[in-house]
FITORKE-166846 format. One record per residue: residue in three letters; x, y, z of N, C-alpha, C in turn. Coordinates in steps of 0.05 Angstrom, whole numbers, padded with zeros to 5 digits, always signed. Layout:
REM FITORKE-166846
ALAXYZXYZXYZ/...
This chain:
REM FITORKE-166846
MET+00020-00027+00004+00006-00006+00005+00018+00030+00002/LEU+00030+00028+00016+00052+00043+00015+00073+00062+00002/ASP+00078+00033-00015+00098+00033-00049+00082+00044-00059/LYS+00053+00032-00072+00031+00044-00089+00027+00081-00083/LEU+00031+00085-00055+00015+00111-00047+00049+00133-00056/LYS+00078+00124-00057+00091+00136-00065+00093+00138-00089/THR+00098+00117-00102+00093+00116-00139+00078+00136-00144/TRP+00050+00137-00131+00033+00156-00132+00045+00187-00138/LEU+00060+00191-00114+00068+00216-00107+00086+00222-00129/ASN+00094+00204-00129+00127+00211-00148+00120+00216-00178/ASP+00103+00202-00192+00086+00208-00212+00078+00238-00217/LYS+00063+00246-00192+00049+00285-00190+00078+00295-00184/LEU+00095+00292-00177+00121+00322-00181+00140+00319-00206/THR+00112+00332-00228+00135+00340-00249+00134+00362-00255/GLY+00152+00363-00265+00159+00405-00270+00177+00410-00254/PRO+00200+00420-00262+00214+00440-00250+00209+00460-00229/ALA+00216+00466-00217+00208+00491-00204+00214+00514-00210/GLU+00232+00514-00231+00234+00542-00235+00195+00556-00258/TYR+00191+00529-00263+00157+00536-00287+00134+00534-00254/HIS+00136+00541-00244+00118+00546-00215+00125+00572-00204/ASP+00098+00595-00205+00094+00615-00193+00104+00610-00167/LEU+00129+00622-00154+00132+00620-00122+00111+00636-00112/GLY+00102+00661-00133+00083+00684-00111+00058+00679-00106/HIS+00049+00653-00115+00027+00643-00117+00017+00617-00092/LEU+00043+00618-00078+00040+00592-00071+00014+00600-00042/PRO+00004+00577-00034-00007+00581-00012-00006+00592+00013/ALA-00029+00622+00027-00015+00635+00045-00014+00614+00071/PRO+00005+00613+00085-00007+00608+00112-00019+00619+00130/ARG-00032+00599+00141-00064+00606+00159-00063+00606+00189/ALA-00064+00641+00197-00056+00641+00222-00072+00622+00247/ALA-00070+00633+00271-00089+00603+00282-00102+00625+00294/GLY-00127+00613+00287-00158+00632+00306-00179+00608+00318/ASP-00206+00622+00306-00223+00604+00322-00227+00576+00306/GLN-00212+00566+00291-00214+00546+00269-00219+00516+00300/ARG-00243+00510+00285-00248+00487+00307-00230+00459+00292/LEU-00211+00454+00319-00198+00425+00318-00211+00416+00297/GLU-00235+00408+00298-00242+00374+00285-00251+00386+00262/ASN-00252+00415+00242-00257+00414+00224-00235+00419+00201/LEU-00211+00427+00229-00178+00425+00204-00162+00410+00196/ARG-00144+00419+00174-00125+00395+00161-00107+00414+00163/LEU-00093+00388+00185-00056+00400+00192-00043+00377+00185/ILE-00013+00393+00194+00003+00372+00170+00023+00370+00201/VAL+00033+00343+00198+00047+00333+00219+00072+00320+00208/LEU+00092+00334+00204+00119+00332+00197+00137+00330+00214/ASP+00150+00301+00192+00179+00298+00212+00204+00299+00194/LEU+00230+00311+00198+00248+00305+00178+00272+00294+00186/GLU+00293+00290+00172+00309+00274+00169+00331+00282+00165/THR+00354+00294+00182+00376+00308+00164+00405+00294+00184/THR+00432+00303+00159+00444+00300+00174+00463+00307+00204/GLY+00451+00322+00218+00464+00323+00248+00451+00346+00259/LEU+00448+00359+00281+00426+00371+00299+00438+00391+00299/ASN+00448+00394+00275+00459+00431+00276+00446+00446+00252/PRO+00426+00467+00260+00413+00472+00232+00443+00500+00215/ALA+00456+00501+00232+00475+00522+00225+00496+00513+00203/LYS+00497+00485+00199+00514+00466+00181+00510+00434+00173/ASP+00488+00432+00183+00483+00408+00172+00451+00408+00158/ARG+00445+00393+00138+00422+00392+00118+00399+00375+00115/VAL+00380+00381+00109+00356+00362+00111+00366+00346+00082/ILE+00355+00316+00092+00358+00296+00074+00334+00284+00063/ALA+00316+00276+00081+00288+00261+00071+00261+00285+00090/VAL+00252+00284+00082+00215+00291+00094+00197+00274+00095/GLY+00174+00271+00114+00160+00256+00118+00134+00273+00129/ALA+00112+00262+00117+00090+00283+00129+00062+00274+00122/VAL+00046+00266+00138+00023+00258+00145+00009+00281+00154/THR-00028+00277+00139-00044+00298+00154-00059+00295+00178/ILE-00077+00304+00190-00097+00307+00211-00123+00320+00198/ASP-00132+00299+00186-00156+00322+00170-00183+00315+00181/ARG-00204+00330+00194-00212+00328+00215-00223+00303+00231/LEU-00189+00309+00245-00188+00285+00277-00189+00265+00256/ALA-00184+00251+00229-00176+00233+00233-00151+00229+00205/ILE-00126+00204+00202-00110+00206+00187-00115+00197+00160/PRO-00120+00204+00139-00118+00199+00113-00100+00180+00103/LEU-00080+00154+00104-00066+00147+00092-00058+00152+00066/ALA-00081+00164+00055-00078+00171+00025-00058+00201+00023/ASP-00068+00203+00043-00061+00254+00041-00027+00243+00061/GLN-00016+00233+00048+00020+00241+00061+00038+00252+00041/PHE+00065+00253+00046+00089+00262+00026+00108+00254+00047/ASP+00127+00234+00030+00148+00220+00037+00171+00210+00021/LEU+00189+00233+00014+00216+00242-00011+00244+00241+00008/ILE+00245+00225-00001+00285+00231+00000+00298+00253-00021/LEU+00310+00267-00015+00324+00298-00022+00348+00279-00040/ARG+00352+00295-00066+00379+00289-00073+00398+00310-00072/ARG+00411+00293-00040+00441+00317-00040+00466+00293-00042/PRO+00477+00276-00061+00495+00264-00064+00521+00275-00049/GLU+00521+00299-00047+00548+00314-00033+00550+00309-00010/LEU+00527+00312+00005+00522+00313+00033+00544+00292+00046/ASP+00555+00292+00071+00570+00267+00082+00551+00254+00104/ILE+00534+00236+00108+00516+00217+00120+00529+00204+00136/ARG+00551+00196+00141+00568+00174+00152+00567+00169+00184/GLU+00562+00197+00194+00557+00195+00222+00519+00192+00230/THR+00500+00184+00216+00474+00189+00219+00458+00168+00200/VAL+00476+00155+00185+00470+00134+00170+00451+00119+00177/LEU+00465+00108+00204+00462+00079+00221+00431+00085+00230/ILE+00430+00117+00239+00404+00121+00258+00376+00127+00227/HIS+00380+00144+00214+00359+00144+00190+00366+00118+00163/GLY+00380+00106+00169+00385+00090+00148+00384+00096+00113/ILE+00391+00123+00106+00387+00128+00078+00418+00134+00072/GLY+00429+00120+00060+00459+00119+00048+00459+00135+00018/PRO+00485+00141+00011+00487+00152-00021+00476+00142-00035/GLU+00462+00122-00041+00458+00107-00061+00432+00124-00063/ALA+00417+00127-00047+00388+00147-00037+00392+00169-00041/LEU+00408+00182-00030+00413+00214-00040+00415+00215-00068/THR+00430+00197-00078+00433+00209-00102+00415+00201-00124/LYS+00398+00186-00121+00378+00176-00133+00345+00192-00115/GLY+00358+00209-00096+00335+00229-00095+00318+00243-00109/HIS+00302+00256-00095+00285+00277-00118+00302+00307-00108/GLU+00304+00325-00130+00317+00352-00137+00299+00373-00117/THR+00326+00380-00101+00313+00388-00065+00296+00418-00070/ARG+00298+00426-00102+00281+00454-00095+00247+00437-00111/ASP+00258+00433-00117+00225+00413-00130+00218+00408-00107/ALA+00229+00388-00087+00213+00373-00072+00196+00388-00053/LEU+00221+00417-00036+00199+00431-00026+00184+00447-00039/LEU+00183+00453-00062+00171+00477-00078+00139+00448-00076/HIS+00135+00432-00080+00115+00412-00070+00103+00406-00048/LEU+00125+00414-00028+00122+00408+00001+00104+00424+00006/LEU+00112+00447-00007+00083+00473+00005+00066+00467-00007/GLU+00066+00470-00036+00041+00461-00053+00018+00438-00037/TRP+00033+00416-00040+00016+00405-00010+00011+00416+00002/MET+00024+00427+00022+00021+00440+00047+00000+00452+00058/ASN-00005+00472+00033-00036+00483+00028-00030+00514+00050/GLY-00017+00518+00058-00015+00537+00079-00031+00522+00112/ASN-00026+00489+00112-00044+00492+00138-00029+00488+00162/PRO-00028+00491+00188-00013+00496+00209+00006+00469+00205/ILE+00026+00466+00227+00044+00443+00221+00047+00430+00247/LEU+00051+00404+00253+00056+00389+00275+00086+00384+00283/ALA+00096+00382+00297+00116+00365+00300+00132+00358+00327/PHE+00152+00333+00334+00148+00337+00364+00173+00348+00364/HIS+00186+00362+00380+00199+00381+00385+00203+00404+00357/SER+00188+00414+00357+00183+00431+00328+00209+00453+00324/ALA+00209+00459+00346+00241+00481+00333+00249+00469+00322/PHE+00260+00443+00321+00284+00430+00297+00275+00430+00282/ASP+00256+00416+00274+00244+00417+00244+00231+00448+00235/ARG+00236+00460+00248+00214+00489+00247+00248+00500+00231/LYS+00275+00504+00246+00295+00512+00244+00307+00501+00207/PHE+00301+00476+00214+00323+00471+00184+00298+00473+00159/LEU+00274+00474+00164+00253+00465+00145+00255+00497+00128/GLU+00254+00515+00150+00254+00541+00146+00281+00552+00132/LYS+00302+00547+00145+00334+00539+00127+00327+00542+00111/ALA+00335+00513+00096+00320+00493+00067+00310+00508+00055/LEU+00285+00527+00068+00258+00541+00035+00267+00566+00044/ARG+00286+00586+00042+00303+00611+00048+00323+00599+00029/ARG+00339+00580+00037+00370+00576+00013+00350+00565-00017/GLN+00341+00551-00007+00327+00547-00029+00310+00559-00056/LEU+00294+00561-00035+00266+00581-00058+00264+00607-00045/GLY+00277+00621-00034+00278+00649-00019+00248+00657-00015/TYR+00241+00627+00004+00209+00628+00012+00223+00639+00047/THR+00201+00660+00056+00207+00667+00084+00175+00674+00098/GLN+00160+00656+00084+00130+00669+00102+00136+00646+00129/GLN+00114+00656+00148+00117+00636+00178+00095+00630+00175/HIS+00095+00597+00181+00073+00575+00190+00061+00576+00220/THR+00043+00567+00230+00033+00559+00246+00044+00537+00247/TRP+00053+00541+00278+00069+00503+00287+00055+00497+00309/VAL+00062+00471+00323+00049+00467+00339+00066+00447+00350/ASP+00086+00451+00375+00100+00431+00390+00090+00407+00397/VAL+00081+00384+00392+00072+00356+00400+00086+00358+00424/ALA+00116+00368+00425+00128+00343+00455+00122+00373+00481/GLU+00100+00385+00474+00090+00414+00496+00069+00398+00492/LEU+00040+00389+00462+00020+00385+00464+00018+00360+00490/MET+00033+00334+00488+00023+00311+00504+00029+00320+00528/PRO+00048+00328+00546+00044+00335+00569+00039+00357+00581/ALA+00021+00377+00561-00003+00394+00574-00027+00389+00580/PHE-00032+00368+00574-00057+00345+00570-00056+00325+00595/PHE-00030+00316+00586-00025+00282+00609+00003+00295+00615/PRO-00001+00314+00642+00014+00320+00661+00029+00294+00683/GLU+00007+00280+00687+00025+00257+00703+00038+00232+00691/ALA+00047+00236+00669+00068+00229+00640+00091+00243+00635/ARG+00093+00265+00643+00118+00282+00640+00137+00279+00647/GLU+00136+00268+00668+00170+00270+00681+00185+00235+00669/SER+00149+00218+00666+00166+00199+00648+00171+00188+00624/CYS+00153+00211+00613+00160+00216+00582+00172+00242+00579/LYS+00200+00230+00557+00207+00260+00539+00219+00254+00513/ARG+00214+00236+00502+00218+00224+00482+00194+00214+00473/LEU+00196+00228+00442+00170+00213+00423+00173+00178+00428/ASP+00196+00167+00433+00196+00132+00439+00172+00126+00465/HIS+00178+00150+00484+00163+00148+00513+00136+00155+00508/TRP+00130+00172+00494+00096+00176+00487+00087+00153+00473/VAL+00096+00141+00451+00084+00111+00438+00082+00098+00458/GLU+00110+00080+00474+00106+00061+00496+00082+00071+00513/HIS+00086+00096+00513+00060+00104+00536+00035+00104+00531/PHE+00017+00100+00505-00003+00094+00496-00003+00079+00479/ASN+00022+00052+00478+00022+00028+00467+00013+00026+00443/LEU+00022+00047+00425+00020+00046+00397+00029+00029+00381/ASP+00025+00016+00355+00049+00013+00343+00053+00011+00326/ILE+00078+00032+00319+00087+00040+00305+00113+00020+00290/ALA+00120+00012+00274+00135+00000+00254+00155+00028+00244/ALA+00178+00016+00240+00214+00021+00216+00205+00061+00239/ARG+00211+00054+00263+00224+00078+00271+00237+00093+00270/HIS+00246+00124+00259+00275+00135+00261+00270+00134+00232/HIS+00242+00131+00214+00239+00140+00187+00220+00160+00180/ALA+00229+00182+00174+00218+00208+00180+00178+00203+00170/ALA+00174+00182+00150+00146+00179+00149+00133+00172+00170/ALA+00148+00141+00192+00124+00128+00201+00139+00152+00230/ASP+00163+00166+00236+00154+00178+00268+00129+00205+00258/ALA+00133+00210+00230+00102+00234+00221+00081+00218+00231/LEU+00077+00201+00239+00053+00174+00234+00052+00173+00261/ALA+00069+00163+00276+00065+00163+00313+00065+00193+00320/THR+00079+00211+00305+00064+00240+00334+00037+00243+00320/ALA+00026+00238+00295+00002+00247+00289-00022+00229+00296/GLU-00019+00200+00311-00030+00184+00328-00028+00207+00353/LEU-00011+00200+00362-00004+00225+00390-00029+00252+00409/SER-00012+00259+00372-00036+00286+00374-00063+00284+00371/LEU-00077+00258+00351-00103+00256+00364-00110+00244+00388/ILE-00095+00235+00404-00104+00216+00437-00099+00245+00455/ALA-00080+00266+00435-00083+00302+00458-00109+00313+00442/PHE-00115+00311+00412-00144+00321+00416-00165+00316+00427/ARG-00170+00301+00432-00194+00283+00442-00192+00286+00476/GLU-00162+00290+00488-00174+00299+00518-00172+00320+00520/ALA-00162+00340+00500-00173+00371+00492-00202+00381+00495/ARG-00206+00360+00474-00244+00367+00468-00256+00369+00496/ARG-00251+00339+00516-00268+00339+00533-00261+00356+00557/GLN-00236+00374+00554-00229+00394+00574-00242+00419+00560/GLY-00255+00415+00542-00258+00440+00530-00251+00459+00512/VAL-00220+00445+00499-00205+00455+00483-00213+00448+00462/VAL-00230+00473+00443-00242+00465+00416-00231+00470+00385/THR-00202+00493+00392-00213+00513+00376-00180+00510+00367/LEU-00161+00526+00350-00138+00524+00348-00130+00545+00366/ASP-00139+00565+00372-00128+00580+00389-00136+00575+00425/ASP-00151+00557+00420-00157+00546+00446-00134+00536+00451/LEU-00121+00522+00431-00097+00498+00439-00076+00509+00443/HIS-00064+00542+00426-00041+00559+00430-00044+00571+00466/GLN-00074+00587+00461-00072+00591+00497-00067+00571+00518/ARG-00070+00542+00511-00065+00521+00539-00035+00514+00530/LEU-00019+00512+00519+00007+00507+00505+00024+00538+00523/ARG+00016+00547+00512+00027+00578+00531+00016+00580+00557/TYR+00002+00567+00570+00007+00567+00596+00012+00543+00607/TYR+00024+00522+00596+00033+00497+00600+00065+00510+00597/GLN+00070+00531+00588+00103+00535+00588+00105+00557+00605/ARG+00086+00566+00609+00086+00586+00635+00093+00577+00662/LEU+00071+00554+00668+00077+00540+00684+00106+00519+00687/LYS+00113+00516+00668+00140+00497+00668+00162+00523+00675/THR+00165+00544+00667+00171+00567+00677+00183+00566+00711/LEU+00149+00572+00724+00152+00571+00744+00152+00552+00763/HIS+00159+00532+00764+00169+00504+00769+00199+00502+00767/ARG+00213+00514+00736+00244+00520+00747+00252+00552+00766/MET+00235+00555+00778+00241+00586+00784+00249+00569+00815/
């Protein structure tokens, strides 16, 4: 099933970036009174050559969507970028992406352009979103000259905000997956990590609705409240 979806997506990625009008890309949507149950959300995970956005690079993008509080598996993005010049010796054992895959990957500029078109300006969720945000924004700026700011939600903050009893024992994505007994295959693969993050997000959204958090703005307010509490606890 996944191979068929990848083939379908690859067939869609035709036409180099220079033939697209960058000025007509979908505008990012700001957080407001949109109800979570009506939203299409992008859940994103990146594979990179390292942890430093100043010197490391994005080599793969995996993303799924949450659309009206469901995960439609036909609506996903899973591409390796063509970056044969990069040294991935230190990280290949983590993400499993070797030199041959980087040689056969998609042209970086085209892939990023199609990612923006596919995201359609929708809010982005990621686990430790600051990491993915820095890498993605740098890649978009360098490759496309794109500087628009998307709405981001950090799922690493979302989970303990609604499940504070698990805050101390669950620090990483793996911990939350185990906490909720999720069956996720191929961990440390961008698309699989994005799917795990999406499933956790749905669990948090169900609890959020139970607590009266029903809009994207409500969600941001709750996260800001949680961040203030964390700051107070450190004092």
